[in-house]
C-alpha positions as CSV (number, residue, x, y, z in Angstrom):
1,M,-27.0,0.0,4.9
2,N,-25.8,1.4,7.7
3,V,-24.4,4.1,6.7
4,Q,-24.0,6.2,10.1
5,A,-22.1,3.2,11.4
6,I,-20.2,3.4,8.2
7,K,-19.6,7.2,8.9
8,A,-18.8,7.5,12.9
9,I,-15.9,4.2,12.6
10,Y,-14.8,6.2,9.5
11,L,-14.1,10.0,10.7
12,F,-13.1,7.8,14.2
13,E,-9.9,6.5,12.5
14,M,-9.3,9.5,10.0
15,A,-9.5,11.6,13.8
16,R,-7.3,9.3,14.5
17,T,-4.5,10.3,11.7
18,W,-4.5,13.8,12.2
19,R,-3.8,13.4,16.4
20,T,-1.4,11.7,15.1
21,L,0.6,13.6,12.0
22,W,4.0,13.4,12.3
23,Q,3.8,9.8,12.9
24,S,1.6,8.8,10.0
25,I,1.9,11.3,7.4
26,V,4.9,12.8,8.1
27,S,7.8,11.1,9.4
28,P,7.4,8.7,6.1
29,V,7.3,11.8,3.5
30,I,10.9,12.3,5.4
31,S,11.7,8.9,4.9
32,T,10.9,8.5,1.5
33,S,12.9,12.0,0.7
34,L,16.2,11.0,2.4
35,Y,15.9,8.1,0.0
36,F,15.4,11.1,-3.6
37,V,18.2,12.5,-1.9
38,V,20.4,9.1,-1.2
39,F,19.2,7.5,-4.8
40,G,17.8,10.2,-6.6
41,A,20.2,12.8,-6.5
42,A,23.5,10.8,-4.9
43,I,23.2,7.4,-6.9
44,G,21.2,8.9,-9.8
45,A,23.4,12.0,-10.7
46,R,26.3,8.8,-11.4
47,M,23.7,7.2,-13.3
48,Q,22.5,6.4,-17.0
49,E,19.0,6.5,-18.2
50,I,16.3,3.4,-17.9
51,D,14.0,2.5,-20.9
52,G,14.6,6.6,-21.4
53,V,13.9,8.1,-18.1
54,A,15.9,9.9,-15.4
55,Y,17.2,7.6,-13.3
56,G,15.5,9.6,-10.2
57,A,12.3,9.7,-11.5
58,F,12.0,6.0,-12.7
59,I,12.2,5.5,-8.7
60,V,9.8,7.4,-7.6
61,P,6.6,5.2,-8.4
62,G,8.4,2.7,-6.5
63,L,9.3,4.4,-3.5
64,I,5.7,5.8,-3.7
65,M,4.4,2.1,-3.7
66,L,7.0,1.5,-1.0
67,S,5.3,3.8,0.9
68,L,1.5,2.5,0.2
69,L,2.2,-0.8,0.7
70,T,3.4,-0.6,3.9
71,Q,1.3,1.9,5.6
72,S,-1.6,0.6,3.9
73,I,-0.9,-2.8,6.2
74,S,-0.4,-1.1,8.7
75,N,-2.7,1.2,9.5
76,A,-5.9,-1.1,8.4
77,S,-4.3,-3.6,10.8
78,F,-4.0,-1.0,14.2
79,G,-7.4,0.1,13.2
80,I,-8.9,-3.7,13.8
81,Y,-6.1,-4.9,16.4
82,F,-6.6,-1.8,18.7
83,P,-10.2,-2.8,19.7
84,R,-9.0,-6.1,20.3
85,F,-6.6,-5.2,22.4
86,T,-8.5,-3.0,24.2
87,G,-11.8,-5.3,24.4
88,T,-13.8,-2.3,22.8
89,I,-14.3,-4.6,19.5
90,Y,-17.1,-6.0,21.5
91,E,-18.1,-2.3,20.9
92,V,-18.7,-2.5,17.3
93,L,-19.4,-6.8,17.2
94,S,-23.0,-6.4,19.0
95,A,-24.1,-3.0,17.2
96,P,-26.3,-3.1,14.3
97,V,-23.7,-3.0,12.0
98,S,-23.2,-6.2,9.5
99,P,-19.2,-7.0,8.8
100,F,-20.3,-4.8,4.9
101,E,-20.2,-2.3,6.5
102,I,-16.7,-2.9,9.5
103,V,-15.1,-3.4,6.8
104,T,-15.9,-1.0,4.5
105,A,-15.4,1.3,7.2
106,Y,-12.1,0.6,8.6
107,V,-10.3,0.0,5.1
108,G,-11.9,3.1,3.4
109,A,-10.2,5.0,6.7
110,A,-6.8,3.2,5.8
111,A,-7.0,3.4,1.9
112,T,-7.8,7.7,2.4
113,K,-4.7,7.6,4.8
114,S,-2.1,5.9,2.3
115,V,-3.5,7.8,-0.7
116,I,-3.1,11.1,1.1
117,L,-0.3,9.6,1.7
118,G,1.4,8.6,-1.8
119,I,-0.4,12.5,-3.3
120,I,1.3,13.4,-0.7
121,I,4.5,11.7,-1.8
122,L,4.2,12.4,-5.2
123,A,4.3,15.9,-4.9
124,T,7.5,16.2,-3.2
125,A,9.0,14.0,-5.4
126,A,8.5,16.6,-7.8
127,L,10.7,19.3,-5.9
128,F,13.5,16.7,-6.2
129,V,12.8,15.7,-10.0
130,P,11.1,16.5,-13.0
131,L,7.9,14.6,-14.1
132,R,5.7,13.4,-16.0
133,I,1.9,11.8,-16.3
134,E,1.1,10.0,-19.1
135,H,-1.9,8.1,-17.8
136,P,-3.0,10.6,-14.6
137,L,-5.9,8.4,-14.7
138,W,-5.0,5.3,-14.4
139,M,-2.3,6.4,-12.2
140,L,-5.5,7.2,-10.1
141,A,-6.8,4.1,-10.4
142,F,-3.2,2.2,-9.4
143,L,-2.8,4.3,-6.9
144,V,-6.4,3.5,-5.1
145,L,-6.7,-0.3,-6.1
146,T,-3.4,-0.4,-4.3
147,A,-4.2,0.6,-1.9
148,V,-7.6,-0.8,-1.1
149,T,-6.1,-3.9,-1.5
150,F,-3.0,-3.8,0.3
151,S,-5.1,-1.8,2.9
152,L,-8.1,-5.4,3.2
153,F,-4.5,-7.2,4.0
154,G,-3.9,-4.9,7.2
155,F,-7.5,-5.8,7.7
156,I,-6.7,-9.6,7.7
157,I,-3.0,-9.4,9.3
158,G,-5.0,-7.7,12.2
159,I,-7.4,-10.4,13.3
160,W,-4.9,-12.9,12.4
161,A,-1.9,-10.3,15.4
162,D,-1.5,-11.8,18.8
163,G,0.7,-8.7,19.8
164,F,1.5,-5.5,17.9
165,E,5.0,-7.3,17.1
166,Q,3.3,-9.5,15.1
167,L,1.5,-6.5,13.3
168,Q,5.0,-5.5,12.1
169,F,6.0,-9.1,11.6
170,I,4.6,-9.0,7.9
171,P,5.5,-5.3,6.3
172,M,9.0,-5.3,7.4
173,L,9.9,-8.9,7.1
174,V,7.9,-10.2,4.0
175,V,6.6,-7.0,1.7
176,T,9.1,-4.2,2.7
177,P,11.8,-7.3,0.8
178,L,9.8,-7.4,-1.9
179,T,8.7,-4.1,-2.8
180,F,13.4,-3.4,-2.7
181,L,13.3,-7.0,-5.0
182,G,10.6,-5.7,-7.0
183,G,12.3,-3.3,-9.7
184,S,11.4,-0.6,-7.5
185,F,14.6,1.0,-8.4
186,Y,15.8,-1.0,-11.3
187,A,14.3,-2.4,-14.3
188,I,13.6,-6.3,-14.0
189,D,14.7,-6.5,-17.7
190,M,18.4,-5.2,-16.3
191,L,18.8,-8.6,-14.1
192,P,20.6,-12.2,-16.0
193,P,17.4,-14.4,-17.8
194,F,17.2,-16.4,-14.3
195,W,16.8,-14.4,-11.7
196,R,14.1,-12.2,-14.4
197,T,12.1,-15.4,-14.3
198,V,12.6,-15.3,-10.6
199,S,11.6,-11.7,-10.3
200,L,8.1,-12.2,-11.9
201,F,6.8,-14.8,-8.6
202,N,7.8,-11.9,-6.4
203,P,3.5,-10.3,-7.2
204,V,4.8,-6.7,-6.0
205,V,6.8,-6.6,-9.5
206,Y,3.2,-6.3,-11.7
207,L,1.8,-3.5,-8.4
208,V,5.0,-1.6,-9.0
209,S,4.9,-2.1,-12.6
210,G,1.4,-0.8,-13.3
211,F,1.9,2.8,-10.8
212,R,5.6,3.1,-13.5
213,W,3.8,2.6,-16.7
214,S,0.7,5.0,-15.6
215,F,3.9,7.5,-15.7
216,F,6.5,7.1,-18.3
217,G,4.3,3.8,-21.1
218,T,6.9,1.6,-20.2
219,A,6.4,-1.2,-17.8
220,D,8.1,-4.7,-17.5
221,V,4.9,-6.6,-18.2
222,A,2.4,-6.5,-20.4
223,I,-0.6,-3.8,-18.5
224,G,-3.0,-5.7,-18.1
225,V,-1.3,-8.5,-16.5
226,S,-0.4,-6.3,-13.9
227,L,-4.1,-5.1,-13.7
228,A,-5.4,-8.6,-13.6
229,M,-2.6,-9.7,-10.6
230,T,-4.2,-6.7,-8.6
231,L,-7.4,-8.4,-9.2
232,V,-6.9,-11.5,-8.1
233,F,-5.2,-10.3,-4.4
234,L,-8.0,-8.2,-3.8
235,G,-10.2,-10.9,-4.4
236,L,-8.2,-13.2,-2.5
237,C,-8.5,-10.9,0.2
238,L,-12.5,-10.7,0.0
239,A,-12.5,-14.2,-0.3
240,A,-10.5,-14.0,3.2
241,I,-12.2,-11.6,5.0
242,G,-15.6,-13.3,4.0
243,W,-14.1,-16.2,5.9
244,I,-13.6,-14.8,9.2
245,F,-16.6,-13.1,9.4
246,R,-18.6,-16.3,8.5
247,T,-16.5,-18.1,11.3
248,G,-15.5,-15.4,13.5
249,Y,-12.3,-16.6,13.5
250,R,-10.5,-14.4,16.2
251,L,-12.3,-11.4,15.8
252,K,-12.7,-11.8,19.5
253,A,-9.8,-12.8,21.1
Protein backbone atom coordinates (compact mmCIF):
# COMPACT_ATOMS: atom_id res chain seq x y z
CA MET A 1 0.00 0.00 0.00
CA ASN A 2 1.27 3.48 -0.95
CA VAL A 3 0.82 5.17 2.41
CA GLN A 4 2.59 8.33 1.28
CA ALA A 5 0.13 8.81 -1.58
CA ILE A 6 -2.84 8.37 0.74
CA LYS A 7 -1.30 10.82 3.20
CA ALA A 8 -0.58 13.40 0.49
CA ILE A 9 -4.15 13.40 -0.90
CA TYR A 10 -5.67 13.27 2.58
CA LEU A 11 -3.63 16.22 3.88
CA PHE A 12 -4.34 18.24 0.73
CA GLU A 13 -8.09 17.75 1.20
CA MET A 14 -7.91 18.58 4.91
CA ALA A 15 -5.88 21.72 4.15
CA ARG A 16 -8.69 22.87 1.86
CA THR A 17 -11.05 22.65 4.82
CA TRP A 18 -8.94 25.00 6.93
CA ARG A 19 -8.67 27.42 4.00
CA THR A 20 -12.47 27.51 3.71
CA LEU A 21 -13.20 27.30 7.43
CA TRP A 22 -16.28 29.54 7.35
CA GLN A 23 -17.89 27.59 4.55
CA SER A 24 -16.83 24.13 5.74
CA ILE A 25 -17.39 24.36 9.50
CA VAL A 26 -18.78 27.66 10.74
CA SER A 27 -21.69 28.00 8.29
CA PRO A 28 -23.18 24.51 8.97
CA VAL A 29 -22.83 25.04 12.73
CA ILE A 30 -24.65 28.39 12.56
CA SER A 31 -27.41 26.91 10.38
CA THR A 32 -27.92 24.02 12.79
CA SER A 33 -27.92 26.42 15.75
CA LEU A 34 -30.84 28.26 14.14
CA TYR A 35 -32.74 24.97 14.05
CA PHE A 36 -32.13 24.60 17.79
CA VAL A 37 -33.39 28.12 18.44
CA VAL A 38 -36.54 27.74 16.31
CA PHE A 39 -37.47 24.11 16.93
CA GLY A 40 -35.84 23.52 20.29
CA ALA A 41 -36.64 26.75 22.11
CA ALA A 42 -39.63 28.31 20.34
CA ILE A 43 -41.56 25.19 19.31
CA GLY A 44 -40.10 22.80 21.88
CA ALA A 45 -41.45 24.89 24.74
CA ARG A 46 -44.98 24.14 23.49
CA MET A 47 -44.41 20.43 22.77
CA GLN A 48 -44.77 17.55 25.15
CA GLU A 49 -42.01 15.04 25.75
CA ILE A 50 -41.48 12.26 23.21
CA ASP A 51 -40.67 8.86 24.73
CA GLY A 52 -39.77 10.64 27.95
CA VAL A 53 -37.29 12.96 26.22
CA ALA A 54 -37.72 16.74 26.06
CA TYR A 55 -38.43 17.83 22.49
CA GLY A 56 -35.39 20.12 22.31
CA ALA A 57 -33.11 17.19 23.17
CA PHE A 58 -35.10 14.75 21.02
CA ILE A 59 -34.27 16.60 17.78
CA VAL A 60 -30.52 16.79 18.45
CA PRO A 61 -29.62 13.41 16.86
CA GLY A 62 -31.76 14.22 13.82
CA LEU A 63 -30.13 17.62 13.33
CA ILE A 64 -26.64 16.14 13.67
CA MET A 65 -27.57 13.46 11.15
CA LEU A 66 -28.96 16.09 8.76
CA SER A 67 -25.65 17.98 8.77
CA LEU A 68 -23.62 14.77 8.67
CA LEU A 69 -25.37 13.41 5.58
CA THR A 70 -25.31 16.62 3.56
CA GLN A 71 -21.74 17.56 4.48
CA SER A 72 -20.35 14.05 3.89
CA ILE A 73 -21.84 14.01 0.40
CA SER A 74 -20.78 17.58 -0.40
CA ASN A 75 -17.20 17.18 0.86
CA ALA A 76 -16.54 13.93 -0.99
CA SER A 77 -18.32 14.88 -4.22
CA PHE A 78 -16.50 18.22 -4.52
CA GLY A 79 -13.19 16.60 -3.54
CA ILE A 80 -13.21 14.22 -6.51
CA TYR A 81 -15.15 16.41 -8.97
CA PHE A 82 -12.82 19.41 -8.77
CA PRO A 83 -9.76 17.45 -10.04
CA ARG A 84 -11.95 16.20 -12.91
CA PHE A 85 -13.06 19.77 -13.63
CA THR A 86 -9.51 21.18 -13.65
CA GLY A 87 -7.91 18.16 -15.35
CA THR A 88 -5.60 17.34 -12.44
CA ILE A 89 -7.32 13.95 -12.12
CA TYR A 90 -4.90 12.74 -14.84
CA GLU A 91 -2.00 13.33 -12.44
CA VAL A 92 -3.69 11.14 -9.85
CA LEU A 93 -4.58 8.39 -12.33
CA SER A 94 -1.07 8.34 -13.83
CA ALA A 95 0.62 8.16 -10.43
CA PRO A 96 1.46 4.81 -8.82
CA VAL A 97 -1.71 4.96 -6.72
CA SER A 98 -4.28 2.18 -6.69
CA PRO A 99 -8.07 2.78 -6.79
CA PHE A 100 -8.28 1.62 -3.17
CA GLU A 101 -5.74 4.23 -2.11
CA ILE A 102 -7.51 7.01 -4.03
CA VAL A 103 -10.86 6.17 -2.45
CA THR A 104 -9.30 5.81 1.01
CA ALA A 105 -7.70 9.24 0.81
CA TYR A 106 -10.65 11.21 -0.58
CA VAL A 107 -13.33 9.43 1.43
CA GLY A 108 -11.18 9.44 4.58
CA ALA A 109 -10.73 13.21 4.37
CA ALA A 110 -14.44 13.82 3.70
CA ALA A 111 -15.49 11.55 6.55
CA THR A 112 -13.00 13.20 8.93
CA LYS A 113 -14.42 16.65 8.16
CA SER A 114 -17.97 15.40 8.72
CA VAL A 115 -17.14 13.72 12.03
CA ILE A 116 -15.41 16.89 13.27
CA LEU A 117 -18.47 18.90 12.25
CA GLY A 118 -20.81 16.44 13.96
CA ILE A 119 -18.86 16.65 17.23
CA ILE A 120 -18.86 20.48 17.08
CA ILE A 121 -22.63 20.50 16.49
CA LEU A 122 -23.09 18.09 19.40
CA ALA A 123 -21.09 20.41 21.66
CA THR A 124 -23.10 23.37 20.39
CA ALA A 125 -26.38 21.55 21.09
CA ALA A 126 -25.32 21.01 24.70
CA LEU A 127 -25.37 24.81 25.10
CA PHE A 128 -29.07 24.92 24.17
CA VAL A 129 -30.55 21.77 25.71
CA PRO A 130 -29.54 19.26 28.41
CA LEU A 131 -28.23 16.11 26.76
CA ARG A 132 -27.44 12.58 27.82
CA ILE A 133 -25.66 9.92 25.81
CA GLU A 134 -26.51 6.46 27.12
CA HIS A 135 -24.32 4.56 24.65
CA PRO A 136 -21.34 6.81 23.74
CA LEU A 137 -19.40 4.07 21.92
CA TRP A 138 -22.41 3.26 19.74
CA MET A 139 -22.90 6.96 19.14
CA LEU A 140 -19.34 7.29 17.83
CA ALA A 141 -19.74 4.09 15.80
CA PHE A 142 -22.90 5.37 14.10
CA LEU A 143 -21.27 8.77 13.57
CA VAL A 144 -18.20 7.32 11.86
CA LEU A 145 -20.09 4.63 9.93
CA THR A 146 -22.62 7.13 8.57
CA ALA A 147 -19.89 9.62 7.66
CA VAL A 148 -17.89 6.98 5.76
CA THR A 149 -20.97 5.55 4.02
CA PHE A 150 -22.25 8.88 2.74
CA SER A 151 -18.76 10.07 1.87
CA LEU A 152 -18.56 7.03 -0.41
CA PHE A 153 -21.95 8.02 -1.81
CA GLY A 154 -20.65 11.56 -2.36
CA PHE A 155 -17.58 10.18 -4.13
CA ILE A 156 -19.90 8.39 -6.55
CA ILE A 157 -21.89 11.59 -7.13
CA GLY A 158 -18.65 13.50 -7.80
CA ILE A 159 -17.74 11.03 -10.53
CA TRP A 160 -21.26 11.02 -12.00
CA ALA A 161 -21.75 14.81 -12.03
CA ASP A 162 -21.30 16.81 -15.22
CA GLY A 163 -21.34 20.20 -13.50
CA PHE A 164 -21.43 21.96 -10.15
CA GLU A 165 -25.22 22.09 -10.29
CA GLN A 166 -25.44 18.30 -10.29
CA LEU A 167 -23.21 18.15 -7.21
CA GLN A 168 -26.02 19.86 -5.27
CA PHE A 169 -28.91 18.06 -6.93
CA ILE A 170 -29.00 14.89 -4.83
CA PRO A 171 -27.98 16.46 -1.46
CA MET A 172 -30.55 19.28 -1.73
CA LEU A 173 -33.45 17.62 -3.57
CA VAL A 174 -33.17 14.03 -2.35
CA VAL A 175 -31.14 13.64 0.85
CA THR A 176 -32.39 16.74 2.70
CA PRO A 177 -36.12 15.99 2.13
CA LEU A 178 -35.60 12.34 3.09
CA THR A 179 -33.90 13.49 6.31
CA PHE A 180 -36.74 15.86 7.19
CA LEU A 181 -39.24 13.06 6.49
CA GLY A 182 -37.08 10.47 8.26
CA GLY A 183 -38.01 11.23 11.84
CA SER A 184 -35.50 14.01 12.51
CA PHE A 185 -38.14 16.18 14.19
CA TYR A 186 -40.66 13.56 15.27
CA ALA A 187 -41.07 9.90 16.12
CA ILE A 188 -42.63 7.92 13.28
CA ASP A 189 -44.91 6.27 15.86
CA MET A 190 -46.73 9.61 15.95
CA LEU A 191 -47.82 9.14 12.32
CA PRO A 192 -51.01 7.41 11.14
CA PRO A 193 -50.49 3.70 10.37
CA PHE A 194 -50.35 4.20 6.58
CA TRP A 195 -47.70 6.93 6.69
CA ARG A 196 -45.78 5.02 9.35
CA THR A 197 -45.50 2.11 6.93
CA VAL A 198 -44.47 4.44 4.10
CA SER A 199 -41.77 5.95 6.34
CA LEU A 200 -40.15 2.54 6.76
CA PHE A 201 -39.18 2.68 3.06
CA ASN A 202 -37.13 5.81 3.79
CA PRO A 203 -33.53 4.65 4.46
CA VAL A 204 -32.77 7.76 6.52
CA VAL A 205 -35.30 6.58 9.14
CA TYR A 206 -32.93 3.77 10.11
CA LEU A 207 -29.93 6.10 10.38
CA VAL A 208 -31.73 8.65 12.55
CA SER A 209 -33.38 5.96 14.67
CA GLY A 210 -30.12 4.14 15.40
CA PHE A 211 -28.30 7.36 16.18
CA ARG A 212 -31.11 8.53 18.49
CA TRP A 213 -31.04 5.18 20.29
CA SER A 214 -27.38 5.76 21.16
CA PHE A 215 -28.44 8.96 22.94
CA PHE A 216 -31.66 8.08 24.73
CA GLY A 217 -32.08 4.31 24.47
CA THR A 218 -35.30 4.69 22.46
CA ALA A 219 -35.75 4.13 18.73
CA ASP A 220 -38.42 3.88 16.05
CA VAL A 221 -36.93 0.61 14.76
CA ALA A 222 -34.74 -2.04 16.37
CA ILE A 223 -31.08 -1.07 16.70
CA GLY A 224 -30.02 -4.23 14.86
CA VAL A 225 -32.18 -3.30 11.89
CA SER A 226 -30.73 0.23 11.84
CA LEU A 227 -27.19 -1.11 11.86
CA ALA A 228 -27.96 -3.70 9.19
CA MET A 229 -29.52 -1.13 6.85
CA THR A 230 -26.50 1.16 7.25
CA LEU A 231 -24.14 -1.71 6.43
CA VAL A 232 -26.24 -2.66 3.39
CA PHE A 233 -25.98 0.87 2.01
CA LEU A 234 -22.24 0.87 2.73
CA GLY A 235 -21.88 -2.37 0.81
CA LEU A 236 -23.83 -0.97 -2.16
CA CYS A 237 -21.58 2.11 -2.28
CA LEU A 238 -18.43 -0.02 -2.16
CA ALA A 239 -19.77 -2.23 -4.96
CA ALA A 240 -20.59 0.82 -7.08
CA ILE A 241 -17.12 2.32 -6.61
CA GLY A 242 -15.52 -1.00 -7.46
CA TRP A 243 -17.49 -1.07 -10.71
CA ILE A 244 -16.46 2.53 -11.50
CA PHE A 245 -12.76 1.76 -11.23
CA ARG A 246 -13.06 -1.54 -13.12
CA THR A 247 -14.82 0.12 -16.05
CA GLY A 248 -13.19 3.56 -15.84
CA TYR A 249 -16.66 5.12 -15.89
CA ARG A 250 -16.35 8.92 -16.26
CA LEU A 251 -13.11 9.06 -14.29
CA LYS A 252 -11.42 11.13 -16.97
CA ALA A 253 -14.42 13.13 -18.13
